[in-house]
N, C-alpha and C positions, 0 to 999 in steps of 0.2 A: 430676834431670839431673846427671850429673857433668861439671862444666865441664872438668876437667882432661883427660878423655878426649875429650869432644865437640869441644874447641877446640884440643887439642894444645898445652896450656899448657906454658910454659917458665919456669923461674925465672931471672932476670937477677941478676947481680951489678952493683954500681955502676959499675965500669969498663966493662962491657958496654953499659950504658944510655947512657953518654956517647958511645958510638960508633955506636949504632943509628940508622938512618933511621926516623923515626917515621911516615912517610907510609903509608897503607894497612894500619896495625896496629891491633890491639885489645889494650889492656892491661888486665888485671884486677888491681886493686891492693887489697890488704887493709888498708893503713894508712890508715884513713879519715880521721884527723885530719890527715894530711899533715905530721906532726911533722918537725922538722929532722933531718937524717941518716938519712932513710928514702928508699927508691926512689920512693915516692909524691910526696915533697917535690921531689926532683930532676926527676922527670918533669913535674910541674906547673910548674916554672920554665922548662921548655923548651916546653910545650904552651900554657900560658895566653896568651902574647903573639901566638900565631898564629890568624889568622882561619879557617884551613883545619882546625883541629883542634877537637875537642869533648871536654868533660870532663863525665861523667854521674855524678852521686852517687846512691847507692842506700841509704845508711845515715845514721847519726847523725853529726854533727860538732859537737863541744863548743864553746861560745862561746869567742871569743878564740883559737882554734887557727888555724893557717895555713888549714885547710880552710874554716873559718867565714869567715874574711876574704876568701877567693876566692869562696865561695857568695854572700856579700853584696855583692860588687863588681859594679857595672853594667858592661856591655860598653863598652870604652874607658876605664874608670876606672883610675887609678893608685893603688896602695896599698902599704903596708909588709906584705909577705907573712909574713916571719919576721925573727928577729934576725940570721940569717946571710946574708941577701942584701939588696940594695938595693931600690929601688922596682920593683914588678912592675905590668905593665898587662895587664889582662884583655881580650883580644880574641877568645878562643876562644868557640865555641858552649858553652853550659852548660845542662844540665837536672838537676833534683833530683826523685828518685823516693823517697817515703817507704816503703821496704821494710825498715826497721831492726828488728832483733830486740831492740834495747836497751831496757831499762826506764830510766825517768828516776831520778835519784838519790834523790829522795823515796820512790819505789816500792821501791827497793832497801833503804832504811832501815826502811821499814814492814814488809817481808817479814822482814828480820833480827829486828826486835822481835817479830813474831809467832811466830817460830821459837824465840826466847830461847835462843840457843846459848851455850856456854861460851866459844868462841873464834870470831873471824871473821878470815879472811885477805883482805886488800886487795892484790890483785896485778895490777890492770889499771886503766888510766885515768891522766889527767894528775895530777901531784902536788897541785895545788890541789883538784881534785875528790875525790881520795882523802882529803885533809885535811878537806874539808867533811863528807864521809861519817863519818870517823873522830870528828869533833867532835859530830856529831848522834848517833852510836851511844853515845858516852861520856855524853852528857846523858840519853839514854833508857835506857841499860843500864850504869849505872855499874860494875858488877863484870865486865863483859865484857873478854875478853882479845883485843886488836886487834894483829895482826901485818901488817907491811907489808914483806915480804922484798924485797931487791934482786934483779934477775935473776942466776940461778946460786946464789944464797944458800940453804944449807940450813938447816932449822929443825925444831923438833919442839913439838907442843902438849901 
């Protein structure tokens, strides 16, 4: 199913999100970790305190991310959601569906070791998670060239 066509999805900019009435709307958000400075983070700040809203997770949320903190908070519980906001209270409905296509990091390292490549590019994930994967790969494949480019950075292998 093509969600974009079926649901007439629109991409919002942050300034649009601040003005939009959330009632009666479905938001499909791809920033599953709810990292700071993403629309998912800003939307959660507005939705989580309201009993009339629901947040449904369908994928992976790494430990200690804002999404993980929200997912583990009981209804009515106050917690530190992220570094950039104060205390957030979760009053919204929340459900978690295990529909993730993510492999866990151990599986990713095992896969790379089986392939025995010359180079690996780590371009997705939280810095701590990428650091863990890099350390494991270096221990198991000492001659491996590991690159961690920054967004927009050009490189060659």
